[in-house]
Biopython code that builds the backbone (N, CA, C, O; Angstrom):
import numpy as np
from Bio.PDB.StructureBuilder import StructureBuilder

atoms = [
    (1, "MET", "N", (14.775, -28.609, -19.851)),
    (1, "MET", "CA", (13.431, -28.231, -20.154)),
    (1, "MET", "C", (13.532, -27.077, -19.207)),
    (1, "MET", "O", (14.477, -27.215, -18.430)),
    (2, "GLN", "N", (12.715, -25.783, -19.009)),
    (2, "GLN", "CA", (12.501, -24.819, -18.865)),
    (2, "GLN", "C", (11.473, -24.580, -17.236)),
    (2, "GLN", "O", (10.260, -24.777, -17.311)),
    (3, "PRO", "N", (11.966, -24.251, -16.163)),
    (3, "PRO", "CA", (10.683, -24.500, -15.173)),
    (3, "PRO", "C", (10.127, -23.240, -15.256)),
    (3, "PRO", "O", (10.373, -22.181, -15.833)),
    (4, "THR", "N", (9.114, -23.787, -14.329)),
    (4, "THR", "CA", (7.643, -23.042, -14.801)),
    (4, "THR", "C", (7.549, -23.084, -12.777)),
    (4, "THR", "O", (7.620, -23.950, -11.905)),
    (5, "PHE", "N", (7.259, -20.833, -12.873)),
    (5, "PHE", "CA", (6.418, -21.063, -11.191)),
    (5, "PHE", "C", (5.098, -20.357, -11.376)),
    (5, "PHE", "O", (4.766, -19.386, -12.056)),
    (6, "THR", "N", (4.471, -21.136, -10.577)),
    (6, "THR", "CA", (3.177, -19.939, -10.502)),
    (6, "THR", "C", (2.816, -19.153, -9.248)),
    (6, "THR", "O", (1.785, -18.584, -8.887)),
    (7, "GLY", "N", (3.863, -19.296, -8.779)),
    (7, "GLY", "CA", (3.021, -18.268, -7.245)),
    (7, "GLY", "C", (4.160, -18.079, -6.409)),
    (7, "GLY", "O", (5.027, -18.951, -6.365)),
    (8, "ILE", "N", (4.264, -16.869, -5.637)),
    (8, "ILE", "CA", (5.411, -17.277, -4.350)),
    (8, "ILE", "C", (4.104, -17.265, -3.237)),
    (8, "ILE", "O", (3.047, -16.701, -2.955)),
    (9, "PRO", "N", (5.375, -18.724, -2.702)),
    (9, "PRO", "CA", (4.753, -19.156, -1.404)),
    (9, "PRO", "C", (4.198, -18.783, 0.070)),
    (9, "PRO", "O", (3.233, -18.913, 0.822)),
    (10, "PHE", "N", (5.715, -18.131, -0.071)),
    (10, "PHE", "CA", (5.761, -16.683, 1.500)),
    (10, "PHE", "C", (7.277, -16.457, 0.832)),
    (10, "PHE", "O", (8.071, -17.080, 0.126)),
    (11, "PHE", "N", (7.166, -15.147, 1.518)),
    (11, "PHE", "CA", (8.224, -14.157, 1.757)),
    (11, "PHE", "C", (9.530, -14.673, 3.354)),
    (11, "PHE", "O", (8.970, -15.395, 4.179)),
    (12, "VAL", "N", (10.430, -14.466, 3.554)),
    (12, "VAL", "CA", (10.806, -15.546, 4.474)),
    (12, "VAL", "C", (11.609, -13.750, 5.135)),
    (12, "VAL", "O", (12.012, -12.945, 4.295)),
    (13, "TYR", "N", (11.672, -13.518, 6.230)),
    (13, "TYR", "CA", (13.446, -12.765, 6.582)),
    (13, "TYR", "C", (13.543, -13.909, 7.799)),
    (13, "TYR", "O", (12.744, -14.656, 8.366)),
    (14, "PRO", "N", (14.828, -13.652, 7.870)),
    (14, "PRO", "CA", (15.839, -14.329, 9.381)),
    (14, "PRO", "C", (16.007, -13.556, 10.281)),
    (14, "PRO", "O", (16.339, -12.424, 9.930)),
    (15, "VAL", "N", (15.874, -13.788, 11.613)),
    (15, "VAL", "CA", (15.396, -13.567, 12.458)),
    (15, "VAL", "C", (16.442, -13.642, 13.587)),
    (15, "VAL", "O", (16.406, -14.861, 13.758)),
    (16, "ARG", "N", (17.134, -13.302, 14.268)),
    (16, "ARG", "CA", (18.619, -13.691, 15.604)),
    (16, "ARG", "C", (17.702, -14.190, 17.041)),
    (16, "ARG", "O", (18.176, -14.868, 17.953)),
    (17, "ASP", "N", (15.852, -13.504, 16.950)),
    (17, "ASP", "CA", (15.470, -13.683, 18.477)),
    (17, "ASP", "C", (14.162, -14.076, 17.979)),
    (17, "ASP", "O", (13.279, -13.321, 17.573)),
    (18, "MET", "N", (14.131, -15.820, 18.086)),
    (18, "MET", "CA", (12.121, -15.610, 17.503)),
    (18, "MET", "C", (11.085, -14.870, 18.743)),
    (18, "MET", "O", (9.933, -14.511, 18.503)),
    (19, "ALA", "N", (11.693, -14.745, 19.964)),
    (19, "ALA", "CA", (10.907, -14.378, 20.803)),
    (19, "ALA", "C", (10.875, -13.201, 20.857)),
    (19, "ALA", "O", (9.810, -13.064, 21.459)),
    (20, "ARG", "N", (11.290, -12.070, 20.659)),
    (20, "ARG", "CA", (11.345, -10.364, 19.833)),
    (20, "ARG", "C", (10.468, -10.751, 19.265)),
    (20, "ARG", "O", (9.304, -10.863, 19.650)),
    (21, "ALA", "N", (11.216, -11.169, 17.636)),
    (21, "ALA", "CA", (10.360, -11.261, 16.597)),
    (21, "ALA", "C", (8.857, -11.599, 16.397)),
    (21, "ALA", "O", (8.076, -10.922, 15.729)),
    (22, "ARG", "N", (8.567, -12.718, 17.057)),
    (22, "ARG", "CA", (6.876, -12.752, 17.575)),
    (22, "ARG", "C", (6.744, -11.549, 18.336)),
    (22, "ARG", "O", (5.698, -10.989, 18.008)),
    (23, "ALA", "N", (7.123, -11.166, 18.870)),
    (23, "ALA", "CA", (6.461, -10.301, 19.828)),
    (23, "ALA", "C", (5.768, -8.626, 19.048)),
    (23, "ALA", "O", (4.644, -8.129, 19.109)),
    (24, "PHE", "N", (7.112, -8.135, 18.329)),
    (24, "PHE", "CA", (7.245, -7.294, 16.700)),
    (24, "PHE", "C", (6.032, -7.670, 16.280)),
    (24, "PHE", "O", (5.033, -7.143, 16.769)),
    (25, "TYR", "N", (5.942, -8.640, 15.308)),
    (25, "TYR", "CA", (5.456, -9.028, 14.611)),
    (25, "TYR", "C", (3.678, -9.117, 15.163)),
    (25, "TYR", "O", (2.666, -8.648, 14.643)),
    (26, "GLY", "N", (3.813, -9.677, 16.033)),
    (26, "GLY", "CA", (2.291, -10.084, 16.851)),
    (26, "GLY", "C", (2.061, -9.235, 17.402)),
    (26, "GLY", "O", (0.947, -8.812, 17.091)),
    (27, "GLY", "N", (2.687, -8.489, 18.373)),
    (27, "GLY", "CA", (2.707, -7.419, 18.848)),
    (27, "GLY", "C", (1.594, -6.197, 18.869)),
    (27, "GLY", "O", (0.465, -5.795, 19.151)),
    (28, "VAL", "N", (3.250, -5.903, 18.181)),
    (28, "VAL", "CA", (3.584, -3.981, 17.531)),
    (28, "VAL", "C", (2.589, -4.312, 15.716)),
    (28, "VAL", "O", (1.959, -3.550, 14.983)),
    (29, "LEU", "N", (2.890, -5.666, 15.641)),
    (29, "LEU", "CA", (2.647, -5.047, 14.632)),
    (29, "LEU", "C", (0.351, -5.913, 14.283)),
    (29, "LEU", "O", (-0.388, -5.840, 13.302)),
    (30, "GLY", "N", (0.174, -6.525, 15.600)),
    (30, "GLY", "CA", (-0.799, -7.663, 14.894)),
    (30, "GLY", "C", (-1.510, -8.443, 14.238)),
    (30, "GLY", "O", (-2.704, -8.495, 13.942)),
    (31, "LEU", "N", (-0.867, -8.877, 14.101)),
    (31, "LEU", "CA", (-0.333, -10.006, 12.996)),
    (31, "LEU", "C", (-0.816, -11.465, 14.225)),
    (31, "LEU", "O", (-0.561, -11.644, 15.416)),
    (32, "THR", "N", (-1.768, -12.448, 12.977)),
    (32, "THR", "CA", (-2.185, -13.767, 13.523)),
    (32, "THR", "C", (-1.748, -14.394, 13.343)),
    (32, "THR", "O", (-1.811, -14.646, 12.140)),
    (33, "GLU", "N", (-0.609, -15.612, 14.368)),
    (33, "GLU", "CA", (0.790, -16.728, 13.890)),
    (33, "GLU", "C", (-0.307, -17.683, 13.483)),
    (33, "GLU", "O", (-1.309, -17.887, 14.169)),
    (34, "GLY", "N", (-0.021, -18.317, 12.193)),
    (34, "GLY", "CA", (-0.297, -19.302, 12.008)),
    (34, "GLY", "C", (0.330, -20.081, 12.312)),
    (34, "GLY", "O", (0.447, -20.263, 13.524)),
    (35, "HIS", "N", (1.155, -21.059, 11.252)),
    (35, "HIS", "CA", (2.212, -22.742, 11.304)),
    (35, "HIS", "C", (3.453, -21.927, 12.149)),
    (35, "HIS", "O", (4.095, -20.887, 12.006)),
    (36, "LEU", "N", (3.398, -22.789, 12.887)),
    (36, "LEU", "CA", (4.774, -22.821, 14.379)),
    (36, "LEU", "C", (5.592, -23.746, 13.608)),
    (36, "LEU", "O", (4.886, -24.614, 13.095)),
    (37, "TRP", "N", (7.048, -23.890, 13.297)),
    (37, "TRP", "CA", (7.781, -24.879, 13.846)),
    (37, "TRP", "C", (8.441, -24.841, 14.953)),
    (37, "TRP", "O", (9.143, -23.830, 14.983)),
    (38, "GLU", "N", (8.552, -25.572, 16.011)),
    (38, "GLU", "CA", (9.107, -25.140, 16.592)),
    (38, "GLU", "C", (9.486, -24.227, 16.999)),
    (38, "GLU", "O", (8.623, -23.358, 16.879)),
    (39, "ASP", "N", (11.204, -23.511, 17.905)),
    (39, "ASP", "CA", (11.485, -21.828, 17.473)),
    (39, "ASP", "C", (11.990, -21.510, 16.394)),
    (39, "ASP", "O", (13.075, -20.933, 16.316)),
    (40, "LYS", "N", (10.901, -22.015, 14.876)),
    (40, "LYS", "CA", (12.484, -21.768, 14.593)),
    (40, "LYS", "C", (11.798, -21.062, 13.209)),
    (40, "LYS", "O", (11.985, -19.967, 12.678)),
    (41, "TRP", "N", (11.348, -21.646, 13.040)),
    (41, "TRP", "CA", (10.185, -20.822, 12.231)),
    (41, "TRP", "C", (8.393, -20.773, 12.305)),
    (41, "TRP", "O", (7.571, -21.676, 12.459)),
    (42, "VAL", "N", (8.224, -19.069, 12.091)),
    (42, "VAL", "CA", (6.875, -19.112, 11.700)),
    (42, "VAL", "C", (5.978, -18.570, 10.608)),
    (42, "VAL", "O", (6.191, -17.554, 9.946)),
    (43, "GLU", "N", (4.854, -19.463, 10.504)),
    (43, "GLU", "CA", (4.283, -17.976, 9.579)),
    (43, "GLU", "C", (2.535, -16.782, 10.104)),
    (43, "GLU", "O", (1.590, -16.844, 10.890)),
    (44, "TYR", "N", (2.895, -16.167, 9.384)),
    (44, "TYR", "CA", (1.570, -15.366, 9.255)),
    (44, "TYR", "C", (1.101, -14.489, 7.783)),
    (44, "TYR", "O", (1.611, -13.867, 6.852)),
    (45, "ASP", "N", (-0.732, -15.089, 8.498)),
    (45, "ASP", "CA", (-1.137, -14.568, 6.713)),
    (45, "ASP", "C", (-1.105, -13.179, 6.281)),
    (45, "ASP", "O", (-1.412, -12.421, 7.202)),
    (46, "VAL", "N", (-0.951, -12.844, 5.653)),
    (46, "VAL", "CA", (-0.955, -11.157, 4.915)),
    (46, "VAL", "C", (-1.964, -10.947, 4.113)),
    (46, "VAL", "O", (-1.634, -10.750, 2.944)),
    (47, "GLY", "N", (-3.544, -10.911, 4.436)),
    (47, "GLY", "CA", (-4.302, -10.875, 3.085)),
    (47, "GLY", "C", (-4.375, -11.756, 2.161)),
    (47, "GLY", "O", (-4.960, -11.491, 1.111)),
    (48, "GLY", "N", (-3.725, -13.110, 2.408)),
    (48, "GLY", "CA", (-3.648, -14.460, 1.102)),
    (48, "GLY", "C", (-1.779, -14.767, 0.837)),
    (48, "GLY", "O", (-1.351, -15.614, 0.052)),
    (49, "SER", "N", (-1.079, -14.037, 1.525)),
    (49, "SER", "CA", (0.344, -14.224, 1.488)),
    (49, "SER", "C", (0.515, -14.942, 2.530)),
    (49, "SER", "O", (-0.277, -15.482, 3.303)),
    (50, "THR", "N", (2.050, -14.876, 2.453)),
    (50, "THR", "CA", (2.262, -15.713, 3.627)),
    (50, "THR", "C", (3.768, -14.870, 3.902)),
    (50, "THR", "O", (4.497, -14.718, 2.921)),
    (51, "LEU", "N", (4.262, -14.273, 5.386)),
    (51, "LEU", "CA", (4.971, -13.498, 5.714)),
    (51, "LEU", "C", (5.939, -14.576, 6.571)),
    (51, "LEU", "O", (5.413, -14.776, 7.666)),
    (52, "ALA", "N", (7.174, -15.322, 6.413)),
    (52, "ALA", "CA", (7.493, -16.485, 6.979)),
    (52, "ALA", "C", (9.102, -15.933, 8.314)),
    (52, "ALA", "O", (10.189, -15.480, 7.954)),
    (53, "LEU", "N", (8.831, -16.094, 9.179)),
    (53, "LEU", "CA", (10.077, -15.567, 10.070)),
    (53, "LEU", "C", (10.835, -16.857, 10.552)),
    (53, "LEU", "O", (10.340, -17.896, 10.990)),
    (54, "SER", "N", (12.581, -16.434, 10.303)),
    (54, "SER", "CA", (12.813, -17.710, 10.657)),
    (54, "SER", "C", (14.296, -17.761, 11.157)),
    (54, "SER", "O", (15.295, -17.433, 10.517)),
    (55, "SER", "N", (14.229, -18.230, 12.406)),
    (55, "SER", "CA", (15.669, -18.836, 12.741)),
    (55, "SER", "C", (17.511, -19.493, 12.556)),
    (55, "SER", "O", (18.643, -19.530, 13.037)),
    (56, "ILE", "N", (16.449, -19.971, 11.276)),
    (56, "ILE", "CA", (17.584, -20.674, 10.096)),
    (56, "ILE", "C", (18.069, -20.590, 9.479)),
    (56, "ILE", "O", (18.881, -21.392, 9.018)),
    (57, "MET", "N", (17.703, -19.139, 9.026)),
    (57, "MET", "CA", (17.577, -18.615, 7.130)),
    (57, "MET", "C", (18.813, -17.376, 7.886)),
    (57, "MET", "O", (18.930, -16.182, 7.609)),
    (58, "GLN", "N", (19.373, -17.965, 8.600)),
    (58, "GLN", "CA", (20.531, -16.304, 9.058)),
    (58, "GLN", "C", (21.576, -16.942, 7.921)),
    (58, "GLN", "O", (21.946, -18.067, 7.588)),
    (59, "GLY", "N", (21.913, -15.141, 7.401)),
    (59, "GLY", "CA", (22.768, -15.245, 6.244)),
    (59, "GLY", "C", (22.048, -15.296, 4.883)),
    (59, "GLY", "O", (22.696, -15.411, 3.842)),
    (60, "ALA", "N", (20.919, -15.224, 4.894)),
    (60, "ALA", "CA", (19.990, -14.753, 4.006)),
    (60, "ALA", "C", (19.788, -12.875, 3.876)),
    (60, "ALA", "O", (19.526, -12.060, 4.760)),
    (61, "GLN", "N", (20.072, -12.660, 2.207)),
    (61, "GLN", "CA", (19.890, -10.947, 2.668)),
    (61, "GLN", "C", (18.427, -10.816, 1.467)),
    (61, "GLN", "O", (18.290, -10.618, 0.260)),
    (62, "PRO", "N", (17.215, -11.149, 3.081)),
    (62, "PRO", "CA", (15.751, -10.164, 3.000)),
    (62, "PRO", "C", (16.093, -8.648, 1.620)),
    (62, "PRO", "O", (16.986, -7.865, 1.297)),
    (63, "GLY", "N", (14.735, -9.010, 1.256)),
    (63, "GLY", "CA", (14.216, -7.734, 0.519)),
    (63, "GLY", "C", (13.410, -6.633, 1.283)),
    (63, "GLY", "O", (14.028, -6.221, 2.265)),
    (64, "ALA", "N", (12.443, -6.174, 1.127)),
    (64, "ALA", "CA", (11.607, -5.668, 1.923)),
    (64, "ALA", "C", (10.469, -6.373, 1.862)),
    (64, "ALA", "O", (10.135, -7.014, 0.865)),
    (65, "VAL", "N", (9.828, -6.302, 2.887)),
    (65, "VAL", "CA", (7.740, -6.756, 2.224)),
    (65, "VAL", "C", (6.816, -5.869, 1.941)),
    (65, "VAL", "O", (7.100, -5.547, 0.787)),
    (66, "ALA", "N", (5.997, -5.337, 2.219)),
    (66, "ALA", "CA", (5.547, -4.431, 1.971)),
    (66, "ALA", "C", (4.343, -4.880, 2.695)),
    (66, "ALA", "O", (4.294, -6.098, 2.867)),
    (67, "LEU", "N", (3.126, -4.023, 3.270)),
    (67, "LEU", "CA", (2.321, -5.075, 4.004)),
    (67, "LEU", "C", (0.841, -3.677, 3.900)),
    (67, "LEU", "O", (0.929, -2.519, 4.308)),
    (68, "GLU", "N", (0.038, -4.111, 3.458)),
    (68, "GLU", "CA", (-0.772, -3.174, 2.861)),
    (68, "GLU", "C", (-1.554, -2.451, 3.954)),
    (68, "GLU", "O", (-1.818, -3.258, 4.846)),
    (69, "THR", "N", (-1.992, -1.314, 4.198)),
    (69, "THR", "CA", (-3.228, -1.036, 5.424)),
    (69, "THR", "C", (-4.185, 0.220, 4.955)),
    (69, "THR", "O", (-3.834, 1.008, 4.076)),
    (70, "ALA", "N", (-4.971, 0.272, 5.394)),
    (70, "ALA", "CA", (-5.820, 0.879, 4.356)),
    (70, "ALA", "C", (-6.239, 2.293, 5.381)),
    (70, "ALA", "O", (-7.082, 3.123, 5.042)),
    (71, "GLN", "N", (-5.332, 2.357, 6.883)),
    (71, "GLN", "CA", (-5.635, 3.030, 7.448)),
    (71, "GLN", "C", (-3.975, 3.956, 7.276)),
    (71, "GLN", "O", (-3.681, 4.364, 8.399)),
    (72, "SER", "N", (-3.138, 4.272, 6.472)),
    (72, "SER", "CA", (-1.505, 4.682, 6.274)),
    (72, "SER", "C", (-0.687, 5.738, 7.667)),
    (72, "SER", "O", (0.461, 5.651, 8.101)),
    (73, "ASP", "N", (-1.863, 6.728, 8.095)),
    (73, "ASP", "CA", (-1.735, 7.769, 8.912)),
    (73, "ASP", "C", (-2.066, 7.074, 9.799)),
    (73, "ASP", "O", (-0.990, 7.131, 10.394)),
    (74, "GLU", "N", (-2.951, 6.140, 10.709)),
    (74, "GLU", "CA", (-3.095, 5.728, 11.961)),
    (74, "GLU", "C", (-1.604, 4.894, 12.241)),
    (74, "GLU", "O", (-0.702, 4.984, 13.074)),
    (75, "THR", "N", (-1.874, 4.095, 11.130)),
    (75, "THR", "CA", (-0.479, 2.813, 11.570)),
    (75, "THR", "C", (0.888, 3.654, 11.747)),
    (75, "THR", "O", (1.550, 3.508, 12.775)),
    (76, "VAL", "N", (1.239, 4.412, 10.870)),
    (76, "VAL", "CA", (2.602, 5.027, 11.076)),
    (76, "VAL", "C", (2.652, 5.865, 12.783)),
    (76, "VAL", "O", (3.466, 5.780, 13.703)),
    (77, "ALA", "N", (1.430, 6.618, 12.623)),
    (77, "ALA", "CA", (1.537, 7.080, 14.361)),
    (77, "ALA", "C", (1.847, 5.740, 15.334)),
    (77, "ALA", "O", (2.862, 5.711, 16.030)),
    (78, "HIS", "N", (0.770, 4.514, 15.313)),
    (78, "HIS", "CA", (0.694, 3.665, 15.995)),
    (78, "HIS", "C", (2.005, 3.053, 16.373)),
    (78, "HIS", "O", (2.333, 3.198, 17.551)),
    (79, "LEU", "N", (3.109, 2.153, 15.294)),
    (79, "LEU", "CA", (4.148, 1.915, 15.484)),
    (79, "LEU", "C", (5.260, 3.335, 15.672)),
    (79, "LEU", "O", (6.244, 3.161, 16.390)),
    (80, "LYS", "N", (5.103, 4.393, 15.159)),
    (80, "LYS", "CA", (6.424, 5.549, 16.019)),
    (80, "LYS", "C", (6.156, 5.622, 17.363)),
    (80, "LYS", "O", (7.151, 5.489, 18.076)),
    (81, "ALA", "N", (5.038, 5.805, 17.959)),
    (81, "ALA", "CA", (4.546, 5.174, 19.524)),
    (81, "ALA", "C", (4.573, 3.899, 20.045)),
    (81, "ALA", "O", (3.768, 3.647, 20.941)),
    (82, "GLN", "N", (5.571, 2.777, 19.552)),
    (82, "GLN", "CA", (6.127, 1.816, 20.124)),
    (82, "GLN", "C", (7.346, 1.943, 19.804)),
    (82, "GLN", "O", (8.102, 1.216, 20.448)),
    (83, "GLY", "N", (7.909, 2.732, 18.895)),
    (83, "GLY", "CA", (8.997, 3.256, 18.701)),
    (83, "GLY", "C", (9.802, 2.521, 17.769)),
    (83, "GLY", "O", (10.767, 1.967, 18.297)),
    (84, "VAL", "N", (9.687, 2.371, 16.627)),
    (84, "VAL", "CA", (9.122, 1.962, 15.334)),
    (84, "VAL", "C", (10.457, 2.542, 14.704)),
    (84, "VAL", "O", (10.833, 3.096, 15.736)),
    (85, "LYS", "N", (11.696, 2.903, 13.569)),
    (85, "LYS", "CA", (12.307, 3.163, 13.264)),
    (85, "LYS", "C", (11.378, 3.458, 11.668)),
    (85, "LYS", "O", (10.620, 2.756, 10.999)),
    (86, "PHE", "N", (11.923, 4.894, 11.526)),
    (86, "PHE", "CA", (11.105, 4.578, 9.817)),
    (86, "PHE", "C", (12.071, 5.672, 9.250)),
    (86, "PHE", "O", (12.175, 6.863, 9.542)),
    (87, "PRO", "N", (12.868, 4.754, 8.184)),
    (87, "PRO", "CA", (14.281, 4.769, 8.022)),
    (87, "PRO", "C", (13.445, 6.033, 6.221)),
    (87, "PRO", "O", (14.017, 7.085, 5.939)),
    (88, "LEU", "N", (12.752, 5.769, 5.765)),
    (88, "LEU", "CA", (12.449, 6.001, 4.714)),
    (88, "LEU", "C", (10.523, 6.378, 5.527)),
    (88, "LEU", "O", (9.600, 5.569, 5.623)),
    (89, "GLU", "N", (10.545, 7.774, 5.936)),
    (89, "GLU", "CA", (8.916, 8.545, 6.622)),
    (89, "GLU", "C", (7.839, 8.691, 4.786)),
    (89, "GLU", "O", (8.002, 9.071, 3.626)),
    (90, "PRO", "N", (7.077, 8.248, 5.441)),
    (90, "PRO", "CA", (5.755, 8.397, 3.982)),
    (90, "PRO", "C", (5.829, 9.449, 3.181)),
    (90, "PRO", "O", (5.682, 10.656, 3.372)),
    (91, "ILE", "N", (6.226, 8.422, 1.709)),
    (91, "ILE", "CA", (5.622, 9.749, 1.314)),
    (91, "ILE", "C", (4.225, 9.149, 0.312)),
    (91, "ILE", "O", (3.627, 8.078, 0.411)),
    (92, "ASP", "N", (4.058, 10.018, -0.416)),
    (92, "ASP", "CA", (2.783, 9.998, -1.398)),
    (92, "ASP", "C", (2.864, 9.614, -2.722)),
    (92, "ASP", "O", (2.131, 10.561, -3.008)),
    (93, "SER", "N", (3.043, 9.179, -3.636)),
    (93, "SER", "CA", (3.709, 8.957, -5.402)),
    (93, "SER", "C", (2.514, 9.444, -5.936)),
    (93, "SER", "O", (2.590, 9.725, -7.132)),
    (94, "GLY", "N", (1.437, 9.625, -5.403)),
    (94, "GLY", "CA", (0.438, 9.589, -6.697)),
    (94, "GLY", "C", (-0.384, 8.302, -6.156)),
    (94, "GLY", "O", (-0.972, 8.110, -5.092)),
    (95, "VAL", "N", (-0.236, 7.672, -7.055)),
    (95, "VAL", "CA", (-0.592, 6.368, -6.995)),
    (95, "VAL", "C", (-0.910, 5.366, -5.872)),
    (95, "VAL", "O", (-1.677, 4.413, -6.007)),
    (96, "CYS", "N", (-0.055, 5.766, -4.434)),
    (96, "CYS", "CA", (0.024, 5.346, -3.251)),
    (96, "CYS", "C", (0.948, 5.832, -2.478)),
    (96, "CYS", "O", (2.102, 6.201, -2.696)),
    (97, "LYS", "N", (0.388, 5.794, -1.678)),
    (97, "LYS", "CA", (1.145, 6.042, -0.475)),
    (97, "LYS", "C", (2.400, 5.079, 0.545)),
    (97, "LYS", "O", (2.091, 3.917, 0.805)),
    (98, "PHE", "N", (3.856, 5.657, 1.109)),
    (98, "PHE", "CA", (3.503, 4.462, 1.400)),
    (98, "PHE", "C", (4.803, 5.058, 2.150)),
    (98, "PHE", "O", (5.092, 6.234, 1.932)),
    (99, "ALA", "N", (5.716, 4.168, 3.157)),
    (99, "ALA", "CA", (6.761, 4.192, 3.860)),
    (99, "ALA", "C", (7.450, 3.128, 4.921)),
    (99, "ALA", "O", (6.740, 2.598, 5.776)),
    (100, "ARG", "N", (8.852, 2.840, 4.830)),
    (100, "ARG", "CA", (9.741, 2.357, 5.135)),
    (100, "ARG", "C", (10.462, 2.197, 6.785)),
    (100, "ARG", "O", (11.295, 2.942, 7.301)),
    (101, "PHE", "N", (9.840, 1.008, 7.341)),
    (101, "PHE", "CA", (10.097, 1.026, 8.930)),
    (101, "PHE", "C", (11.061, -0.098, 8.941)),
    (101, "PHE", "O", (11.751, -0.466, 7.991)),
    (102, "GLU", "N", (11.026, -0.550, 10.021)),
    (102, "GLU", "CA", (12.114, -1.775, 10.654)),
    (102, "GLU", "C", (11.783, -2.354, 11.782)),
    (102, "GLU", "O", (11.661, -1.800, 12.875)),
    (103, "ASP", "N", (11.566, -3.995, 11.411)),
    (103, "ASP", "CA", (11.212, -4.987, 12.448)),
    (103, "ASP", "C", (12.166, -4.953, 13.601)),
    (103, "ASP", "O", (13.362, -5.012, 13.313)),
    (104, "SER", "N", (11.872, -4.877, 14.689)),
    (104, "SER", "CA", (12.838, -5.540, 15.667)),
    (104, "SER", "C", (14.159, -6.351, 15.471)),
    (104, "SER", "O", (14.803, -6.610, 16.488)),
    (105, "ASP", "N", (14.632, -6.786, 14.232)),
    (105, "ASP", "CA", (16.483, -7.721, 13.877)),
    (105, "ASP", "C", (16.896, -6.575, 12.491)),
    (105, "ASP", "O", (17.741, -6.745, 11.612)),
    (106, "GLY", "N", (15.975, -5.422, 12.697)),
    (106, "GLY", "CA", (16.627, -4.187, 11.594)),
    (106, "GLY", "C", (16.274, -4.322, 9.895)),
    (106, "GLY", "O", (16.459, -3.508, 8.990)),
    (107, "ASN", "N", (15.654, -5.784, 9.876)),
    (107, "ASN", "CA", (14.813, -6.011, 8.619)),
    (107, "ASN", "C", (13.657, -4.783, 7.954)),
    (107, "ASN", "O", (12.496, -4.904, 8.345)),
    (108, "HIS", "N", (13.950, -3.693, 7.025)),
    (108, "HIS", "CA", (12.939, -3.320, 6.543)),
    (108, "HIS", "C", (11.596, -3.566, 6.203)),
    (108, "HIS", "O", (11.232, -4.609, 5.660)),
    (109, "LEU", "N", (10.984, -2.803, 6.452)),
    (109, "LEU", "CA", (9.797, -3.698, 5.871)),
    (109, "LEU", "C", (8.666, -2.311, 5.081)),
    (109, "LEU", "O", (8.717, -1.233, 5.672)),
    (110, "VAL", "N", (7.981, -2.367, 4.167)),
    (110, "VAL", "CA", (7.678, -1.124, 3.695)),
    (110, "VAL", "C", (5.599, -1.165, 3.718)),
    (110, "VAL", "O", (4.901, -1.927, 3.050)),
    (111, "LEU", "N", (5.211, -0.306, 4.506)),
    (111, "LEU", "CA", (4.106, 0.091, 4.739)),
    (111, "LEU", "C", (3.690, 0.758, 3.372)),
    (111, "LEU", "O", (4.518, 1.507, 2.853)),
    (112, "HIS", "N", (2.629, 0.578, 2.821)),
    (112, "HIS", "CA", (1.399, 0.742, 0.968)),
    (112, "HIS", "C", (-0.088, 0.925, 1.260)),
    (112, "HIS", "O", (-0.836, 0.221, 1.938)),
    (113, "LYS", "N", (-0.309, 1.955, 0.636)),
    (113, "LYS", "CA", (-1.373, 2.185, 1.308)),
    (113, "LYS", "C", (-1.963, 2.925, -0.484)),
    (113, "LYS", "O", (-1.845, 4.113, -0.785)),
    (114, "LYS", "N", (-2.560, 1.846, -1.393)),
    (114, "LYS", "CA", (-2.737, 2.079, -2.747)),
    (114, "LYS", "C", (-3.860, 3.161, -2.656)),
    (114, "LYS", "O", (-4.802, 3.256, -1.869)),
    (115, "HIS", "N", (-3.561, 3.762, -3.458)),
    (115, "HIS", "CA", (-5.319, 5.149, -3.860)),
    (115, "HIS", "C", (-6.222, 4.233, -4.057)),
    (115, "HIS", "O", (-5.845, 3.072, -4.215)),
    (116, "LEU", "N", (-7.580, 4.550, -4.091)),
    (116, "LEU", "CA", (-8.092, 4.268, -5.128)),
    (116, "LEU", "C", (-8.127, 4.945, -6.413)),
    (116, "LEU", "O", (-7.786, 6.115, -6.584)),
    (117, "SER", "N", (-8.581, 4.105, -7.365)),
    (117, "SER", "CA", (-8.720, 4.035, -8.604)),
    (117, "SER", "C", (-10.390, 5.210, -9.129)),
    (117, "SER", "O", (-11.590, 4.936, -9.158)),
    (118, "PRO", "N", (-9.642, 6.445, -9.443)),
    (118, "PRO", "CA", (-11.082, 6.748, -9.900)),
    (118, "PRO", "C", (-12.143, 6.683, -10.753)),
    (118, "PRO", "O", (-11.823, 6.922, -11.917)),
    (119, "ALA", "N", (-13.435, 6.414, -10.554)),
    (119, "ALA", "CA", (-14.125, 5.743, -11.457)),
    (119, "ALA", "C", (-14.436, 5.863, -12.581)),
    (119, "ALA", "O", (-15.118, 4.997, -13.129)),
]
sb = StructureBuilder()
sb.init_structure("model")
sb.init_model(0)
sb.init_chain("A")
sb.init_seg("    ")
for serial, (resi, resn, name, xyz) in enumerate(atoms, 1):
    if name == "N":
        sb.init_residue(resn, " ", resi, " ")
    sb.init_atom(name, np.array(xyz, "f"), 0.0, 1.0, " ", f" {name:<3s}", serial, name[0])
structure = sb.get_structure()
């Protein structure tokens, strides 16, 4: 039987220091915490998708989660003022504007702003 997949329930990043990670995602990025399991797993709802952080997922090699924003330039300025590193400065592809930045554990995230389609 071929398995059937119907969605992606969450994207998880392994973190070494949960308190530091929660300060970054909740404080610097301003995400609201959802489910919290002990000090081993925390979830953030991001526009109907779930971004999870876990101290029990050490060794997992994550990709990069993209966070959509309508205020790309302002968000980049805010993050840089907080000392966030940008290995890839903002680029405009014509379809979207994106940049890659690092969280408190060095995981990569993508800041994304899709351009509105012409009417």
